[in-house]
CHARMM internal coordinates of N, CA and C (Angstrom, degrees):
IC EDIT
DIST 1 N 1 CA 1.4510
DIST 1 CA 1 C 1.5285
ANGL 1 N 1 CA 1 C 109.70
DIST 1 C 2 N 1.3083
ANGL 1 CA 1 C 2 N 114.10
DIHE 1 N 1 CA 1 C 2 N 152.34
DIST 2 N 2 CA 1.4598
ANGL 1 C 2 N 2 CA 121.16
DIHE 1 CA 1 C 2 N 2 CA 178.29
DIST 2 CA 2 C 1.5219
ANGL 2 N 2 CA 2 C 108.17
DIHE 1 C 2 N 2 CA 2 C -120.61
DIST 2 C 3 N 1.3189
ANGL 2 CA 2 C 3 N 116.15
DIHE 2 N 2 CA 2 C 3 N 131.45
DIST 3 N 3 CA 1.4627
ANGL 2 C 3 N 3 CA 122.05
DIHE 2 CA 2 C 3 N 3 CA -177.26
DIST 3 CA 3 C 1.5234
ANGL 3 N 3 CA 3 C 110.11
DIHE 2 C 3 N 3 CA 3 C -115.28
DIST 3 C 4 N 1.3272
ANGL 3 CA 3 C 4 N 115.41
DIHE 3 N 3 CA 3 C 4 N 137.59
DIST 4 N 4 CA 1.4600
ANGL 3 C 4 N 4 CA 121.51
DIHE 3 CA 3 C 4 N 4 CA 176.31
DIST 4 CA 4 C 1.5296
ANGL 4 N 4 CA 4 C 108.56
DIHE 3 C 4 N 4 CA 4 C -129.32
DIST 4 C 5 N 1.3202
ANGL 4 CA 4 C 5 N 115.48
DIHE 4 N 4 CA 4 C 5 N 160.72
DIST 5 N 5 CA 1.4645
ANGL 4 C 5 N 5 CA 122.26
DIHE 4 CA 4 C 5 N 5 CA -174.92
DIST 5 CA 5 C 1.5252
ANGL 5 N 5 CA 5 C 109.75
DIHE 4 C 5 N 5 CA 5 C -121.09
DIST 5 C 6 N 1.3273
ANGL 5 CA 5 C 6 N 115.29
DIHE 5 N 5 CA 5 C 6 N 141.58
DIST 6 N 6 CA 1.4609
ANGL 5 C 6 N 6 CA 121.56
DIHE 5 CA 5 C 6 N 6 CA 173.12
DIST 6 CA 6 C 1.5313
ANGL 6 N 6 CA 6 C 107.55
DIHE 5 C 6 N 6 CA 6 C -130.43
DIST 6 C 7 N 1.3184
ANGL 6 CA 6 C 7 N 116.72
DIHE 6 N 6 CA 6 C 7 N 128.20
DIST 7 N 7 CA 1.4588
ANGL 6 C 7 N 7 CA 121.70
DIHE 6 CA 6 C 7 N 7 CA 176.81
DIST 7 CA 7 C 1.5209
ANGL 7 N 7 CA 7 C 108.88
DIHE 6 C 7 N 7 CA 7 C -115.25
DIST 7 C 8 N 1.3305
ANGL 7 CA 7 C 8 N 116.17
DIHE 7 N 7 CA 7 C 8 N 135.43
DIST 8 N 8 CA 1.4675
ANGL 7 C 8 N 8 CA 121.47
DIHE 7 CA 7 C 8 N 8 CA -179.48
DIST 8 CA 8 C 1.5197
ANGL 8 N 8 CA 8 C 109.86
DIHE 7 C 8 N 8 CA 8 C -130.09
DIST 8 C 9 N 1.3192
ANGL 8 CA 8 C 9 N 114.74
DIHE 8 N 8 CA 8 C 9 N 150.98
DIST 9 N 9 CA 1.4572
ANGL 8 C 9 N 9 CA 122.08
DIHE 8 CA 8 C 9 N 9 CA 179.37
DIST 9 CA 9 C 1.5257
ANGL 9 N 9 CA 9 C 110.41
DIHE 8 C 9 N 9 CA 9 C -74.22
DIST 9 C 10 N 1.3079
ANGL 9 CA 9 C 10 N 116.96
DIHE 9 N 9 CA 9 C 10 N 128.54
DIST 10 N 10 CA 1.4711
ANGL 9 C 10 N 10 CA 125.98
DIHE 9 CA 9 C 10 N 10 CA 172.99
DIST 10 CA 10 C 1.5307
ANGL 10 N 10 CA 10 C 115.56
DIHE 9 C 10 N 10 CA 10 C 72.12
DIST 10 C 11 N 1.3446
ANGL 10 CA 10 C 11 N 118.14
DIHE 10 N 10 CA 10 C 11 N -55.78
DIST 11 N 11 CA 1.4626
ANGL 10 C 11 N 11 CA 120.57
DIHE 10 CA 10 C 11 N 11 CA -179.94
DIST 11 CA 11 C 1.5260
ANGL 11 N 11 CA 11 C 109.50
DIHE 10 C 11 N 11 CA 11 C -150.09
DIST 11 C 12 N 1.3224
ANGL 11 CA 11 C 12 N 116.38
DIHE 11 N 11 CA 11 C 12 N -174.68
DIST 12 N 12 CA 1.4773
ANGL 11 C 12 N 12 CA 119.99
DIHE 11 CA 11 C 12 N 12 CA -175.10
DIST 12 CA 12 C 1.5277
ANGL 12 N 12 CA 12 C 113.11
DIHE 11 C 12 N 12 CA 12 C -69.29
DIST 12 C 13 N 1.3370
ANGL 12 CA 12 C 13 N 116.79
DIHE 12 N 12 CA 12 C 13 N -18.68
DIST 13 N 13 CA 1.4592
ANGL 12 C 13 N 13 CA 121.03
DIHE 12 CA 12 C 13 N 13 CA 179.15
DIST 13 CA 13 C 1.5264
ANGL 13 N 13 CA 13 C 112.05
DIHE 12 C 13 N 13 CA 13 C -96.63
DIST 13 C 14 N 1.3235
ANGL 13 CA 13 C 14 N 116.87
DIHE 13 N 13 CA 13 C 14 N -2.35
DIST 14 N 14 CA 1.4627
ANGL 13 C 14 N 14 CA 121.44
DIHE 13 CA 13 C 14 N 14 CA -176.27
DIST 14 CA 14 C 1.5226
ANGL 14 N 14 CA 14 C 113.07
DIHE 13 C 14 N 14 CA 14 C -72.72
DIST 14 C 15 N 1.3122
ANGL 14 CA 14 C 15 N 114.21
DIHE 14 N 14 CA 14 C 15 N 176.75
DIST 15 N 15 CA 1.4658
ANGL 14 C 15 N 15 CA 121.60
DIHE 14 CA 14 C 15 N 15 CA 179.85
DIST 15 CA 15 C 1.5271
ANGL 15 N 15 CA 15 C 109.56
DIHE 14 C 15 N 15 CA 15 C -61.08
DIST 15 C 16 N 1.3277
ANGL 15 CA 15 C 16 N 115.79
DIHE 15 N 15 CA 15 C 16 N 130.71
DIST 16 N 16 CA 1.4694
ANGL 15 C 16 N 16 CA 119.55
DIHE 15 CA 15 C 16 N 16 CA 176.60
DIST 16 CA 16 C 1.5147
ANGL 16 N 16 CA 16 C 109.75
DIHE 15 C 16 N 16 CA 16 C -68.20
DIST 16 C 17 N 1.3107
ANGL 16 CA 16 C 17 N 114.55
DIHE 16 N 16 CA 16 C 17 N 136.76
DIST 17 N 17 CA 1.4572
ANGL 16 C 17 N 17 CA 120.96
DIHE 16 CA 16 C 17 N 17 CA -179.45
DIST 17 CA 17 C 1.5207
ANGL 17 N 17 CA 17 C 109.61
DIHE 16 C 17 N 17 CA 17 C -97.43
DIST 17 C 18 N 1.3014
ANGL 17 CA 17 C 18 N 115.25
DIHE 17 N 17 CA 17 C 18 N 131.31
DIST 18 N 18 CA 1.4583
ANGL 17 C 18 N 18 CA 118.44
DIHE 17 CA 17 C 18 N 18 CA 178.10
DIST 18 CA 18 C 1.5240
ANGL 18 N 18 CA 18 C 108.27
DIHE 17 C 18 N 18 CA 18 C -88.45
DIST 18 C 19 N 1.3205
ANGL 18 CA 18 C 19 N 115.92
DIHE 18 N 18 CA 18 C 19 N 130.69
DIST 19 N 19 CA 1.4607
ANGL 18 C 19 N 19 CA 121.98
DIHE 18 CA 18 C 19 N 19 CA -179.35
DIST 19 CA 19 C 1.5257
ANGL 19 N 19 CA 19 C 108.50
DIHE 18 C 19 N 19 CA 19 C -159.84
DIST 19 C 20 N 1.3145
ANGL 19 CA 19 C 20 N 115.46
DIHE 19 N 19 CA 19 C 20 N 168.02
DIST 20 N 20 CA 1.4626
ANGL 19 C 20 N 20 CA 120.45
DIHE 19 CA 19 C 20 N 20 CA -176.45
DIST 20 CA 20 C 1.5260
ANGL 20 N 20 CA 20 C 112.87
DIHE 19 C 20 N 20 CA 20 C -60.47
DIST 20 C 21 N 1.3316
ANGL 20 CA 20 C 21 N 118.19
DIHE 20 N 20 CA 20 C 21 N -40.96
DIST 21 N 21 CA 1.4655
ANGL 20 C 21 N 21 CA 119.36
DIHE 20 CA 20 C 21 N 21 CA -176.13
DIST 21 CA 21 C 1.5237
ANGL 21 N 21 CA 21 C 112.45
DIHE 20 C 21 N 21 CA 21 C -68.29
DIST 21 C 22 N 1.3259
ANGL 21 CA 21 C 22 N 117.51
DIHE 21 N 21 CA 21 C 22 N -23.78
DIST 22 N 22 CA 1.4574
ANGL 21 C 22 N 22 CA 120.02
DIHE 21 CA 21 C 22 N 22 CA 179.17
DIST 22 CA 22 C 1.5303
ANGL 22 N 22 CA 22 C 112.06
DIHE 21 C 22 N 22 CA 22 C -69.76
DIST 22 C 23 N 1.3228
ANGL 22 CA 22 C 23 N 117.07
DIHE 22 N 22 CA 22 C 23 N -20.11
DIST 23 N 23 CA 1.4628
ANGL 22 C 23 N 23 CA 120.88
DIHE 22 CA 22 C 23 N 23 CA -179.70
DIST 23 CA 23 C 1.5263
ANGL 23 N 23 CA 23 C 113.15
DIHE 22 C 23 N 23 CA 23 C -96.85
DIST 23 C 24 N 1.3251
ANGL 23 CA 23 C 24 N 117.19
DIHE 23 N 23 CA 23 C 24 N -2.34
DIST 24 N 24 CA 1.4632
ANGL 23 C 24 N 24 CA 120.80
DIHE 23 CA 23 C 24 N 24 CA -176.53
DIST 24 CA 24 C 1.5256
ANGL 24 N 24 CA 24 C 111.82
DIHE 23 C 24 N 24 CA 24 C -96.17
DIST 24 C 25 N 1.3250
ANGL 24 CA 24 C 25 N 114.71
DIHE 24 N 24 CA 24 C 25 N 158.48
DIST 25 N 25 CA 1.4614
ANGL 24 C 25 N 25 CA 122.89
DIHE 24 CA 24 C 25 N 25 CA 172.49
DIST 25 CA 25 C 1.5195
ANGL 25 N 25 CA 25 C 106.38
DIHE 24 C 25 N 25 CA 25 C -118.27
DIST 25 C 26 N 1.3283
ANGL 25 CA 25 C 26 N 116.11
DIHE 25 N 25 CA 25 C 26 N 132.53
DIST 26 N 26 CA 1.4533
ANGL 25 C 26 N 26 CA 121.44
DIHE 25 CA 25 C 26 N 26 CA -176.79
DIST 26 CA 26 C 1.5212
ANGL 26 N 26 CA 26 C 109.60
DIHE 25 C 26 N 26 CA 26 C -112.72
DIST 26 C 27 N 1.3216
ANGL 26 CA 26 C 27 N 115.88
DIHE 26 N 26 CA 26 C 27 N 146.81
DIST 27 N 27 CA 1.4641
ANGL 26 C 27 N 27 CA 120.09
DIHE 26 CA 26 C 27 N 27 CA -177.30
DIST 27 CA 27 C 1.5266
ANGL 27 N 27 CA 27 C 112.52
DIHE 26 C 27 N 27 CA 27 C -84.83
DIST 27 C 28 N 1.3353
ANGL 27 CA 27 C 28 N 117.72
DIHE 27 N 27 CA 27 C 28 N -18.36
DIST 28 N 28 CA 1.4704
ANGL 27 C 28 N 28 CA 118.46
DIHE 27 CA 27 C 28 N 28 CA 176.07
DIST 28 CA 28 C 1.5245
ANGL 28 N 28 CA 28 C 110.37
DIHE 27 C 28 N 28 CA 28 C -144.15
DIST 28 C 29 N 1.3254
ANGL 28 CA 28 C 29 N 114.33
DIHE 28 N 28 CA 28 C 29 N 160.78
DIST 29 N 29 CA 1.4650
ANGL 28 C 29 N 29 CA 121.19
DIHE 28 CA 28 C 29 N 29 CA -174.95
DIST 29 CA 29 C 1.5251
ANGL 29 N 29 CA 29 C 112.40
DIHE 28 C 29 N 29 CA 29 C -66.02
DIST 29 C 30 N 1.3147
ANGL 29 CA 29 C 30 N 117.53
DIHE 29 N 29 CA 29 C 30 N -33.35
DIST 30 N 30 CA 1.4608
ANGL 29 C 30 N 30 CA 120.76
DIHE 29 CA 29 C 30 N 30 CA -179.09
DIST 30 CA 30 C 1.5271
ANGL 30 N 30 CA 30 C 111.54
DIHE 29 C 30 N 30 CA 30 C -63.89
DIST 30 C 31 N 1.3261
ANGL 30 CA 30 C 31 N 117.33
DIHE 30 N 30 CA 30 C 31 N -43.84
DIST 31 N 31 CA 1.4692
ANGL 30 C 31 N 31 CA 121.41
DIHE 30 CA 30 C 31 N 31 CA 177.17
DIST 31 CA 31 C 1.5231
ANGL 31 N 31 CA 31 C 110.65
DIHE 30 C 31 N 31 CA 31 C -62.53
DIST 31 C 32 N 1.3307
ANGL 31 CA 31 C 32 N 116.17
DIHE 31 N 31 CA 31 C 32 N -44.98
DIST 32 N 32 CA 1.4684
ANGL 31 C 32 N 32 CA 120.95
DIHE 31 CA 31 C 32 N 32 CA -179.53
DIST 32 CA 32 C 1.5289
ANGL 32 N 32 CA 32 C 110.53
DIHE 31 C 32 N 32 CA 32 C -63.07
DIST 32 C 33 N 1.3228
ANGL 32 CA 32 C 33 N 116.94
DIHE 32 N 32 CA 32 C 33 N -43.44
DIST 33 N 33 CA 1.4620
ANGL 32 C 33 N 33 CA 121.36
DIHE 32 CA 32 C 33 N 33 CA -179.32
DIST 33 CA 33 C 1.5287
ANGL 33 N 33 CA 33 C 111.34
DIHE 32 C 33 N 33 CA 33 C -64.68
DIST 33 C 34 N 1.3131
ANGL 33 CA 33 C 34 N 116.75
DIHE 33 N 33 CA 33 C 34 N -44.68
DIST 34 N 34 CA 1.4703
ANGL 33 C 34 N 34 CA 120.19
DIHE 33 CA 33 C 34 N 34 CA 179.96
DIST 34 CA 34 C 1.5314
ANGL 34 N 34 CA 34 C 110.74
DIHE 33 C 34 N 34 CA 34 C -62.55
DIST 34 C 35 N 1.3197
ANGL 34 CA 34 C 35 N 117.00
DIHE 34 N 34 CA 34 C 35 N -46.13
DIST 35 N 35 CA 1.4699
ANGL 34 C 35 N 35 CA 121.03
DIHE 34 CA 34 C 35 N 35 CA -179.85
DIST 35 CA 35 C 1.5308
ANGL 35 N 35 CA 35 C 110.81
DIHE 34 C 35 N 35 CA 35 C -63.56
DIST 35 C 36 N 1.3306
ANGL 35 CA 35 C 36 N 116.73
DIHE 35 N 35 CA 35 C 36 N -42.27
DIST 36 N 36 CA 1.4608
ANGL 35 C 36 N 36 CA 120.95
DIHE 35 CA 35 C 36 N 36 CA -178.88
DIST 36 CA 36 C 1.5274
ANGL 36 N 36 CA 36 C 111.48
DIHE 35 C 36 N 36 CA 36 C -65.39
DIST 36 C 37 N 1.3181
ANGL 36 CA 36 C 37 N 117.05
DIHE 36 N 36 CA 36 C 37 N -44.93
DIST 37 N 37 CA 1.4648
ANGL 36 C 37 N 37 CA 120.12
DIHE 36 CA 36 C 37 N 37 CA -178.55
DIST 37 CA 37 C 1.5223
ANGL 37 N 37 CA 37 C 111.58
DIHE 36 C 37 N 37 CA 37 C -67.05
DIST 37 C 38 N 1.3144
ANGL 37 CA 37 C 38 N 117.10
DIHE 37 N 37 CA 37 C 38 N -38.46
DIST 38 N 38 CA 1.4635
ANGL 37 C 38 N 38 CA 120.45
DIHE 37 CA 37 C 38 N 38 CA 178.05
DIST 38 CA 38 C 1.5212
ANGL 38 N 38 CA 38 C 110.79
DIHE 37 C 38 N 38 CA 38 C -63.61
DIST 38 C 39 N 1.3266
ANGL 38 CA 38 C 39 N 116.19
DIHE 38 N 38 CA 38 C 39 N -48.33
DIST 39 N 39 CA 1.4671
ANGL 38 C 39 N 39 CA 120.58
DIHE 38 CA 38 C 39 N 39 CA 179.98
DIST 39 CA 39 C 1.5275
ANGL 39 N 39 CA 39 C 110.95
DIHE 38 C 39 N 39 CA 39 C -64.84
DIST 39 C 40 N 1.3302
ANGL 39 CA 39 C 40 N 117.60
DIHE 39 N 39 CA 39 C 40 N -42.48
DIST 40 N 40 CA 1.4634
ANGL 39 C 40 N 40 CA 121.51
DIHE 39 CA 39 C 40 N 40 CA -179.81
DIST 40 CA 40 C 1.5247
ANGL 40 N 40 CA 40 C 111.02
DIHE 39 C 40 N 40 CA 40 C -62.49
DIST 40 C 41 N 1.3277
ANGL 40 CA 40 C 41 N 117.37
DIHE 40 N 40 CA 40 C 41 N -39.75
DIST 41 N 41 CA 1.4651
ANGL 40 C 41 N 41 CA 120.11
DIHE 40 CA 40 C 41 N 41 CA 177.99
DIST 41 CA 41 C 1.5284
ANGL 41 N 41 CA 41 C 110.49
DIHE 40 C 41 N 41 CA 41 C -59.58
DIST 41 C 42 N 1.3289
ANGL 41 CA 41 C 42 N 116.99
DIHE 41 N 41 CA 41 C 42 N -47.46
DIST 42 N 42 CA 1.4670
ANGL 41 C 42 N 42 CA 120.26
DIHE 41 CA 41 C 42 N 42 CA -179.58
DIST 42 CA 42 C 1.5326
ANGL 42 N 42 CA 42 C 111.29
DIHE 41 C 42 N 42 CA 42 C -63.58
DIST 42 C 43 N 1.3206
ANGL 42 CA 42 C 43 N 116.84
DIHE 42 N 42 CA 42 C 43 N -38.70
DIST 43 N 43 CA 1.4660
ANGL 42 C 43 N 43 CA 120.17
DIHE 42 CA 42 C 43 N 43 CA 179.69
DIST 43 CA 43 C 1.5332
ANGL 43 N 43 CA 43 C 111.60
DIHE 42 C 43 N 43 CA 43 C -68.45
DIST 43 C 44 N 1.3255
ANGL 43 CA 43 C 44 N 117.97
DIHE 43 N 43 CA 43 C 44 N -37.77
DIST 44 N 44 CA 1.4714
ANGL 43 C 44 N 44 CA 119.14
DIHE 43 CA 43 C 44 N 44 CA 178.47
DIST 44 CA 44 C 1.5172
ANGL 44 N 44 CA 44 C 110.81
DIHE 43 C 44 N 44 CA 44 C -63.30
DIST 44 C 45 N 1.3252
ANGL 44 CA 44 C 45 N 116.70
DIHE 44 N 44 CA 44 C 45 N -37.23
DIST 45 N 45 CA 1.4663
ANGL 44 C 45 N 45 CA 120.34
DIHE 44 CA 44 C 45 N 45 CA 178.41
DIST 45 CA 45 C 1.5239
ANGL 45 N 45 CA 45 C 110.16
DIHE 44 C 45 N 45 CA 45 C -67.82
DIST 45 C 46 N 1.3347
ANGL 45 CA 45 C 46 N 117.10
DIHE 45 N 45 CA 45 C 46 N -44.37
DIST 46 N 46 CA 1.4733
ANGL 45 C 46 N 46 CA 120.94
DIHE 45 CA 45 C 46 N 46 CA -179.40
DIST 46 CA 46 C 1.5182
ANGL 46 N 46 CA 46 C 112.48
DIHE 45 C 46 N 46 CA 46 C -66.24
DIST 46 C 47 N 1.3293
ANGL 46 CA 46 C 47 N 116.64
DIHE 46 N 46 CA 46 C 47 N -45.53
DIST 47 N 47 CA 1.4626
ANGL 46 C 47 N 47 CA 121.20
DIHE 46 CA 46 C 47 N 47 CA -174.00
DIST 47 CA 47 C 1.5207
ANGL 47 N 47 CA 47 C 113.54
DIHE 46 C 47 N 47 CA 47 C -87.12
DIST 47 C 48 N 1.3261
ANGL 47 CA 47 C 48 N 116.37
DIHE 47 N 47 CA 47 C 48 N -25.79
DIST 48 N 48 CA 1.4560
ANGL 47 C 48 N 48 CA 119.92
DIHE 47 CA 47 C 48 N 48 CA -174.70
DIST 48 CA 48 C 1.5195
ANGL 48 N 48 CA 48 C 112.44
DIHE 47 C 48 N 48 CA 48 C 72.44
DIST 48 C 49 N 1.3306
ANGL 48 CA 48 C 49 N 116.62
DIHE 48 N 48 CA 48 C 49 N 21.37
DIST 49 N 49 CA 1.4669
ANGL 48 C 49 N 49 CA 123.04
DIHE 48 CA 48 C 49 N 49 CA -178.95
DIST 49 CA 49 C 1.5214
ANGL 49 N 49 CA 49 C 109.38
DIHE 48 C 49 N 49 CA 49 C -128.67
DIST 49 C 50 N 1.3430
ANGL 49 CA 49 C 50 N 117.16
DIHE 49 N 49 CA 49 C 50 N 156.15
DIST 50 N 50 CA 1.4578
ANGL 49 C 50 N 50 CA 119.00
DIHE 49 CA 49 C 50 N 50 CA 172.68
DIST 50 CA 50 C 1.5345
ANGL 50 N 50 CA 50 C 110.21
DIHE 49 C 50 N 50 CA 50 C -64.97
DIST 50 C 51 N 1.3130
ANGL 50 CA 50 C 51 N 116.42
DIHE 50 N 50 CA 50 C 51 N 154.93
DIST 51 N 51 CA 1.4596
ANGL 50 C 51 N 51 CA 121.86
DIHE 50 CA 50 C 51 N 51 CA 177.17
DIST 51 CA 51 C 1.5259
ANGL 51 N 51 CA 51 C 108.33
DIHE 50 C 51 N 51 CA 51 C -126.26
DIST 51 C 52 N 1.3220
ANGL 51 CA 51 C 52 N 115.92
DIHE 51 N 51 CA 51 C 52 N 125.82
DIST 52 N 52 CA 1.4649
ANGL 51 C 52 N 52 CA 121.71
DIHE 51 CA 51 C 52 N 52 CA 178.13
DIST 52 CA 52 C 1.5248
ANGL 52 N 52 CA 52 C 109.29
DIHE 51 C 52 N 52 CA 52 C -87.32
DIST 52 C 53 N 1.3230
ANGL 52 CA 52 C 53 N 115.32
DIHE 52 N 52 CA 52 C 53 N 132.28
DIST 53 N 53 CA 1.4660
ANGL 52 C 53 N 53 CA 122.34
DIHE 52 CA 52 C 53 N 53 CA 179.85
DIST 53 CA 53 C 1.5223
ANGL 53 N 53 CA 53 C 108.13
DIHE 52 C 53 N 53 CA 53 C -110.32
DIST 53 C 54 N 1.2995
ANGL 53 CA 53 C 54 N 115.84
DIHE 53 N 53 CA 53 C 54 N 132.36
DIST 54 N 54 CA 1.4660
ANGL 53 C 54 N 54 CA 121.46
DIHE 53 CA 53 C 54 N 54 CA 170.05
DIST 54 CA 54 C 1.5119
ANGL 54 N 54 CA 54 C 107.63
DIHE 53 C 54 N 54 CA 54 C -129.63
DIST 54 C 55 N 1.3157
ANGL 54 CA 54 C 55 N 115.74
DIHE 54 N 54 CA 54 C 55 N 130.19
DIST 55 N 55 CA 1.4605
ANGL 54 C 55 N 55 CA 121.47
DIHE 54 CA 54 C 55 N 55 CA 174.89
DIST 55 CA 55 C 1.5153
ANGL 55 N 55 CA 55 C 106.87
DIHE 54 C 55 N 55 CA 55 C -113.46
DIST 55 C 56 N 1.3086
ANGL 55 CA 55 C 56 N 114.88
DIHE 55 N 55 CA 55 C 56 N 127.84
DIST 56 N 56 CA 1.4563
ANGL 55 C 56 N 56 CA 121.62
DIHE 55 CA 55 C 56 N 56 CA -178.90
DIST 56 CA 56 C 1.5208
ANGL 56 N 56 CA 56 C 110.46
DIHE 55 C 56 N 56 CA 56 C -105.40
DIST 56 C 57 N 1.3203
ANGL 56 CA 56 C 57 N 115.98
DIHE 56 N 56 CA 56 C 57 N 136.72
DIST 57 N 57 CA 1.4575
ANGL 56 C 57 N 57 CA 122.62
DIHE 56 CA 56 C 57 N 57 CA 171.24
DIST 57 CA 57 C 1.5180
ANGL 57 N 57 CA 57 C 104.75
DIHE 56 C 57 N 57 CA 57 C -103.12
DIST 57 C 58 N 1.3271
ANGL 57 CA 57 C 58 N 115.67
DIHE 57 N 57 CA 57 C 58 N 108.67
DIST 58 N 58 CA 1.4560
ANGL 57 C 58 N 58 CA 121.91
DIHE 57 CA 57 C 58 N 58 CA -168.37
DIST 58 CA 58 C 1.5280
ANGL 58 N 58 CA 58 C 107.07
DIHE 57 C 58 N 58 CA 58 C 55.56
DIST 58 C 59 N 1.3217
ANGL 58 CA 58 C 59 N 119.94
DIHE 58 N 58 CA 58 C 59 N -109.92
DIST 59 N 59 CA 1.4641
ANGL 58 C 59 N 59 CA 119.25
DIHE 58 CA 58 C 59 N 59 CA -177.54
DIST 59 CA 59 C 1.5339
ANGL 59 N 59 CA 59 C 113.31
DIHE 58 C 59 N 59 CA 59 C -110.96
DIST 59 C 60 N 1.3280
ANGL 59 CA 59 C 60 N 118.02
DIHE 59 N 59 CA 59 C 60 N -3.10
DIST 60 N 60 CA 1.4754
ANGL 59 C 60 N 60 CA 118.96
DIHE 59 CA 59 C 60 N 60 CA -179.45
DIST 60 CA 60 C 1.5282
ANGL 60 N 60 CA 60 C 110.43
DIHE 59 C 60 N 60 CA 60 C -98.77
DIST 60 C 61 N 1.3342
ANGL 60 CA 60 C 61 N 115.42
DIHE 60 N 60 CA 60 C 61 N 152.02
DIST 61 N 61 CA 1.4645
ANGL 60 C 61 N 61 CA 120.49
DIHE 60 CA 60 C 61 N 61 CA 178.59
DIST 61 CA 61 C 1.5238
ANGL 61 N 61 CA 61 C 108.40
DIHE 60 C 61 N 61 CA 61 C -71.78
DIST 61 C 62 N 1.3088
ANGL 61 CA 61 C 62 N 116.19
DIHE 61 N 61 CA 61 C 62 N 123.28
DIST 62 N 62 CA 1.4596
ANGL 61 C 62 N 62 CA 122.80
DIHE 61 CA 61 C 62 N 62 CA -179.30
DIST 62 CA 62 C 1.5335
ANGL 62 N 62 CA 62 C 110.67
DIHE 61 C 62 N 62 CA 62 C -96.64
DIST 62 C 63 N 1.3372
ANGL 62 CA 62 C 63 N 116.73
DIHE 62 N 62 CA 62 C 63 N -40.01
DIST 63 N 63 CA 1.4619
ANGL 62 C 63 N 63 CA 121.10
DIHE 62 CA 62 C 63 N 63 CA -176.79
DIST 63 CA 63 C 1.5261
ANGL 63 N 63 CA 63 C 109.04
DIHE 62 C 63 N 63 CA 63 C -151.56
DIST 63 C 64 N 1.3209
ANGL 63 CA 63 C 64 N 116.43
DIHE 63 N 63 CA 63 C 64 N 140.84
DIST 64 N 64 CA 1.4699
ANGL 63 C 64 N 64 CA 122.34
DIHE 63 CA 63 C 64 N 64 CA 175.68
DIST 64 CA 64 C 1.5189
ANGL 64 N 64 CA 64 C 108.55
DIHE 63 C 64 N 64 CA 64 C -131.34
DIST 64 C 65 N 1.3059
ANGL 64 CA 64 C 65 N 115.71
DIHE 64 N 64 CA 64 C 65 N 140.78
DIST 65 N 65 CA 1.4719
ANGL 64 C 65 N 65 CA 120.46
DIHE 64 CA 64 C 65 N 65 CA -179.08
DIST 65 CA 65 C 1.5265
ANGL 65 N 65 CA 65 C 108.29
DIHE 64 C 65 N 65 CA 65 C -158.46
DIST 65 C 66 N 1.3154
ANGL 65 CA 65 C 66 N 117.12
DIHE 65 N 65 CA 65 C 66 N 145.71
DIST 66 N 66 CA 1.4650
ANGL 65 C 66 N 66 CA 120.88
DIHE 65 CA 65 C 66 N 66 CA 174.45
DIST 66 CA 66 C 1.5324
ANGL 66 N 66 CA 66 C 108.35
DIHE 65 C 66 N 66 CA 66 C -112.13
DIST 66 C 67 N 1.3312
ANGL 66 CA 66 C 67 N 115.31
DIHE 66 N 66 CA 66 C 67 N 121.41
DIST 67 N 67 CA 1.4642
ANGL 66 C 67 N 67 CA 122.20
DIHE 66 CA 66 C 67 N 67 CA 176.99
DIST 67 CA 67 C 1.5226
ANGL 67 N 67 CA 67 C 106.58
DIHE 66 C 67 N 67 CA 67 C -84.87
DIST 67 C 68 N 1.3399
ANGL 67 CA 67 C 68 N 118.86
DIHE 67 N 67 CA 67 C 68 N 114.93
DIST 68 N 68 CA 1.4666
ANGL 67 C 68 N 68 CA 120.27
DIHE 67 CA 67 C 68 N 68 CA -177.85
DIST 68 CA 68 C 1.5311
ANGL 68 N 68 CA 68 C 111.63
DIHE 67 C 68 N 68 CA 68 C -68.95
DIST 68 C 69 N 1.3023
ANGL 68 CA 68 C 69 N 114.46
DIHE 68 N 68 CA 68 C 69 N 152.70
DIST 69 N 69 CA 1.4741
ANGL 68 C 69 N 69 CA 119.84
DIHE 68 CA 68 C 69 N 69 CA 176.96
DIST 69 CA 69 C 1.5218
ANGL 69 N 69 CA 69 C 108.68
DIHE 68 C 69 N 69 CA 69 C -74.67
DIST 69 C 70 N 1.3346
ANGL 69 CA 69 C 70 N 117.19
DIHE 69 N 69 CA 69 C 70 N 145.64
DIST 70 N 70 CA 1.4593
ANGL 69 C 70 N 70 CA 119.15
DIHE 69 CA 69 C 70 N 70 CA 177.80
DIST 70 CA 70 C 1.5267
ANGL 70 N 70 CA 70 C 110.95
DIHE 69 C 70 N 70 CA 70 C -69.57
DIST 70 C 71 N 1.3075
ANGL 70 CA 70 C 71 N 116.12
DIHE 70 N 70 CA 70 C 71 N 150.12
DIST 71 N 71 CA 1.4673
ANGL 70 C 71 N 71 CA 120.62
DIHE 70 CA 70 C 71 N 71 CA 176.67
DIST 71 CA 71 C 1.5065
ANGL 71 N 71 CA 71 C 109.47
DIHE 70 C 71 N 71 CA 71 C -75.69
DIST 71 C 72 N 1.3052
ANGL 71 CA 71 C 72 N 115.36
DIHE 71 N 71 CA 71 C 72 N 141.81
DIST 72 N 72 CA 1.4801
ANGL 71 C 72 N 72 CA 120.36
DIHE 71 CA 71 C 72 N 72 CA -179.66
DIST 72 CA 72 C 1.4896
ANGL 72 N 72 CA 72 C 110.68
DIHE 71 C 72 N 72 CA 72 C -111.61
END
COOR INIT
IC SEED 1 N 1 CA 1 C
IC BUILD
C-alpha cells in the first residue's frame, strides 16, 4: 500500500497547505501519521489555526484528524 498526506487549514474543506509531507509517499500508515502530525503541529503554531490531517491509502481516506491550534 502507498500512503499520502493532505493538510488543510482549519478543517477538511479549508485551503490546502503546501508542505514537504504532502509531496511524499509513505510505505506504511505509521510513518505517514507520524510525519503528518509533526508537520501539522508546527503549522498550527505558525498559523495559529487548527490543521486538518487526512491520510490516504492509495485513493481512499484512511485516517482523518484535526490538530487543534495552541492557546495563546
